[in-house]
C-alpha positions as a printed Julia matrix, in Angstrom:
100×3 Matrix{Float64}:
   6.03  -23.96    8.27
   5.32  -24.1     4.57
   3.73  -21.02    3.05
   0.26  -21.13    1.61
   0.28  -19.68   -1.92
  -2.5   -17.27   -0.98
  -1.11  -16.23    2.41
   0.83  -13.18    1.22
  -1.95  -12.11   -1.13
  -4.67  -12.3     1.5
  -2.59  -10.56    4.18
  -1.62   -7.83    1.72
  -5.27   -7.34    0.74
  -6.1    -6.88    4.43
  -3.31   -4.33    4.96
  -4.32   -2.38    1.87
  -8.0    -2.44    2.85
  -7.29   -1.11    6.33
  -4.95    1.52    4.89
  -7.68    2.54    2.42
 -10.1     2.91    5.32
  -7.72    5.18    7.23
  -6.97    7.15    4.07
 -10.6     7.74    3.14
 -12.5     7.89    6.42
 -13.72   11.22    7.69
 -13.13   12.63   11.13
 -16.56   11.47   12.33
 -15.28    7.88   11.96
 -11.66    8.24   13.09
  -9.74   11.27   14.27
  -7.41   12.51   11.49
  -4.35   12.3    13.77
  -5.18    8.71   14.7
  -5.68    7.75   11.06
  -2.34    9.3    10.12
  -0.61    7.59   13.04
  -1.97    4.21   11.94
  -0.82    4.8     8.35
   2.65    5.78    9.53
   2.87    2.72   11.76
   1.91    0.44    8.87
   4.62    2.1     6.76
   7.14    1.61    9.56
   6.35   -2.09    9.86
   6.49   -2.64    6.11
   9.75   -0.69    5.99
  11.37   -3.28    8.27
  11.01   -5.98    5.59
  14.0    -7.16    3.6
  14.51   -5.66    0.15
  13.47   -8.98   -1.41
  10.24   -9.04    0.6
   9.5    -5.41   -0.29
   9.96   -6.26   -3.98
   7.68   -9.29   -3.59
   4.96   -7.15   -2.04
   5.39   -4.48   -4.73
   4.99   -7.15   -7.41
   1.92   -8.56   -5.68
   0.45   -5.04   -5.4
   0.9    -4.56   -9.15
  -1.01   -7.78   -9.75
  -3.79   -6.73   -7.37
  -4.06   -3.3    -8.99
  -4.33   -4.83  -12.46
  -7.43   -6.76  -11.43
  -9.12   -3.95   -9.46
 -12.25   -2.53  -11.1
 -12.84    0.53   -8.87
 -10.7     3.33  -10.39
 -10.05    5.16   -7.1
  -9.12    1.99   -5.24
  -7.0     0.8    -8.18
  -5.01    4.06   -8.07
  -4.57    3.64   -4.3
  -3.24    0.1    -4.78
  -1.01    1.21   -7.68
   0.67    3.83   -5.51
   0.66    1.86   -2.25
   4.2     0.44   -2.62
   5.64    3.92   -3.12
   3.49    5.56   -0.45
   4.48    2.97    2.14
   8.16    3.07    1.24
   8.42   -0.38   -0.35
   9.93    1.18   -3.48
  11.85    4.42   -3.91
  10.08    5.54   -7.07
   6.45    5.34   -8.05
   6.7     2.66  -10.71
   3.08    3.17  -11.74
   4.01    5.72  -14.39
   6.19    8.71  -15.09
   7.46   10.69  -12.13
   5.38   13.77  -11.36
   6.71   17.08  -12.69
   8.74   18.95  -10.08
   9.37   22.68  -10.33
  12.98   23.71   -9.96
């Protein structure tokens, strides 16, 4: 099966959109424990990808974030690769200050 150039992009947009929903919904929409469980499961599935595929998704996420106009959603997309374990360090900017 040959890959459509937009396949990865569209699937990644769907995963990020559903993750955004679970991240931002209130308990009247989805129980907090259920939302967290779904986020963790998505992270688990993404974590099973090869290192090369993780890097590809991280690169695609950077491209998506660069074109996002909503500041809150852009920040979510910028940090998605780190949050989901695709990269070990948040490559969006400097590491947060940690107290010793």
